[in-house]
C-alpha positions in Angstrom: 120.1 110.9 122.4 118.2 107.6 122.0 119.1 105.4 119.0 117.3 106.0 115.8 114.4 103.7 114.9 114.3 101.8 111.6 111.8 103.0 109.0 109.4 100.3 107.6 107.2 101.5 104.8 104.1 99.3 104.4 103.1 98.4 100.8 100.1 100.8 100.7 102.3 103.7 101.8 105.0 102.7 99.4 102.5 102.8 96.5 101.2 106.2 97.6 104.8 107.6 97.9 105.7 106.3 94.4 102.6 107.8 92.9 103.3 111.2 94.6 106.9 111.2 93.4 105.8 110.5 89.9 103.1 113.2 90.0 105.5 115.8 91.3 108.1 115.0 88.7 105.5 115.3 85.9 103.4 118.2 87.2 105.7 120.4 89.3 108.9 120.4 87.5 109.8 123.9 88.8 109.6 122.6 92.4 112.7 120.4 91.8 113.1 117.8 94.5 110.8 119.6 97.1 108.6 116.5 97.6 111.6 114.1 98.0 113.4 116.5 100.4 110.3 117.0 102.5 109.7 113.3 102.7 113.3 112.6 103.6 113.1 115.3 106.4 109.9 113.7 107.7 111.5 110.2 107.7 114.5 111.6 109.6 112.2 113.3 112.2 110.1 110.3 112.9 113.1 108.0 112.9 114.8 110.1 115.6 111.7 111.4 117.5 108.7 109.1 116.8 106.5 110.7 119.5 106.6 114.2 118.0 103.9 113.8 115.4 100.3 114.8 116.2 98.0 112.0 117.2 95.9 111.1 114.2 92.1 111.3 114.8 89.5 109.3 112.9 91.6 106.2 112.6 90.9 102.7 113.8 94.5 101.6 114.4 96.0 102.4 117.8 99.0 104.7 118.2 98.9 106.4 114.8 100.5 109.8 114.4 101.0 112.1 111.5 103.5 114.8 110.4 102.8 117.5 107.9 105.1 117.9 104.9 104.3 121.6 104.8 105.7 122.8 101.5 103.9 120.0 99.6 100.8 119.6 101.7 100.9 115.9 102.5 100.5 114.1 105.8 102.7 111.1 106.5 100.8 108.7 108.8 102.9 106.3 111.0 103.1 104.5 114.3 106.1 103.4 116.3 106.7 99.9 117.4 109.2 100.4 120.2 109.8 96.7 120.9 111.1 96.3 117.3 112.7 99.8 117.3 110.7 100.5 114.2 108.5 103.2 112.8 105.9 101.9 110.4 104.9 104.4 107.7 101.3 103.6 107.0 100.0 106.2 104.5 100.7 109.4 102.6 97.7 111.6 102.3 97.3 115.0 100.6 95.7 117.6 102.8 93.1 118.5 100.2 91.7 115.0 100.1 89.4 115.3 103.1 88.9 113.0 106.1 92.0 110.8 106.0 93.4 107.6 104.7 91.0 105.2 106.5 93.5 103.5 108.7 
């Protein structure tokens, strides 16, 4: 198995993640840690298999992929940077919001 990539969350994505965590804690108390668990699972997936996400359409940046956090209906947008053994997390986008995060 190839070595795991490092996860680097860009400031925009970090702000979106913090906002989502806060929203879930306030508005979906019965869901427990569903959002955090799904996010952690997505991070583990892209760290170990960065090429598995679906190629993101309607983005300007090259090499962007996305994975669906199914239970909580968010897409996590990212791209791998193999020469740095890094996966850059670029955006978190709820599926109900339309076209995408404008990357």
